[in-house]
N, C-alpha and C positions, 0 to 999 in steps of 0.2 A: 457542554458541547452544543454547537449550533443544531437547529432542527434539520433532520435529514431522514430519508427513508431507512427502514430497519436494516436492510442488508448493508447499506453504506455505513450506518452507525456501527454495525457488527465489524466491518472492515477495520475501523479505527479502534474500537474497543479491544478487539483481538490483538491488534498490534501492541497495545499497552500491556496486555497480559502475556505477550510473547508466546502466543498459542497458535502455531502454524495450522493446526486442524480447524480451529474456530475461524481463523483468518480466511482460509480457503473455502470454508462453508458459506461465505457470503456470495460466492460465485456459482453460476449455473454450471452444470456438468460440462457443457461444451463452450464455456466462456473463453474469451481472448483477453490477455493482459499484456499491454505494451509498456514495459518497464525498463528503461524510459522509452518514450516515443522516439522512433528512429531505429530501434533495435527490432529484430524479428519478434513477433508476439509469442508469448507463452500460451500454449493451446491446451485447454481442458483443465478441470478442477484438480485432477491428480497431479499434473505437471505444475500447476500453480502452488499446490501444497508443497511439492518438493522444492520449488523456488523459495518459498517462505522459510521452510526448514533450513535451507542452505544459508539464507540471509541471516537468520537468527543465530546460527552456529558461529558466525564471525564476530559476534559481540558478546560482552559480558558485563552488564546486561544490555539488552535492547530496550530502551525506555519508551519507544513507541512513536507513532505519528499522531500529532495533536491537531485536530481540525480547528481552523481559525474562523473560517467563513464557509457557508454552504449556500449554493444557489440552485434551486430546482426549477426546471422547465419541462413539463410533461414527464417523460420517462428518462430524462437526463439530469444529472446532478454534477455540478462543478464544485470542488472543495479545495480551498487554499489550506495548506497544512505546514507544520514544522516538525521535523524529525530530530530525535536525539538518541544517543547511545554512548556506551563506552566500548572501546575496542577490548579484545582479550588481554591486551597489554595495559589496560586502564586509562587510555587516552580518550578524552571527550570528543565526540563527533556531533556536528550540528549541520542540518541542511533543511531546505524548504522547497516547496513546489506546489503544483496544482494537479489534482487528478480529476479527470472527467469520466464519469460512470454512466453507462447506459444500462437500463434495467429491462428484464424480460417480463412476460405476462405474469410470472409467479413472484415478481418483486426482487428476484436475485440479479446480481450483476452479470450481464451478458458480455459486456466489453468494458474495459477500463484502460485509460491512457494516462500515464504518469509523465508530467512535464517537470523536470528539474535538471540542474546543471550537474551532470555526472562527474565532470572534472573536479568540481568543488568537493564532492564527496570522496573521490579517489585520492585527492591531494591530502585530505585529512587522514585517510587510512594508511597512506604510505609515508607520512612524515614522522 
C-alpha cells in the first residue's frame, strides 16, 4: 500500500476486511462523507457505519478498495483507488476513483469526498 496517514490506511484496510465497524472507526464522530461527491453527505460516524454495513450487504464478497497512489499535503490526502467485489448473484464488479480525505487534530478523517462514476458502478450491478 502507498504511504498514508494511519486513519486513511485503516479506511482501505477495513474495506478489504469487509469490516464496517473498523471502516467507520477511521472517521471522527462528527465526520462528513460525500459518497459520491454531488450527493448529500453522510453525517457522523454512526451514519457512516450504517452506510458501510449497507454497502457490504449488497456484495458476496466485497473484495475492497485498493489504494494505487496517495498524495499528502498537510492535513489532506488524495488517494486513487480501484474497487472490486462480487454481487450476491456472483457477477464481478469493478470501479475506480479518487478520494480526498481531510484529517482532524486527532488524525481521524473529518471529511471525505469520493469521486467516481456512479453510473459505471450501477450499470454493473443491474446488468
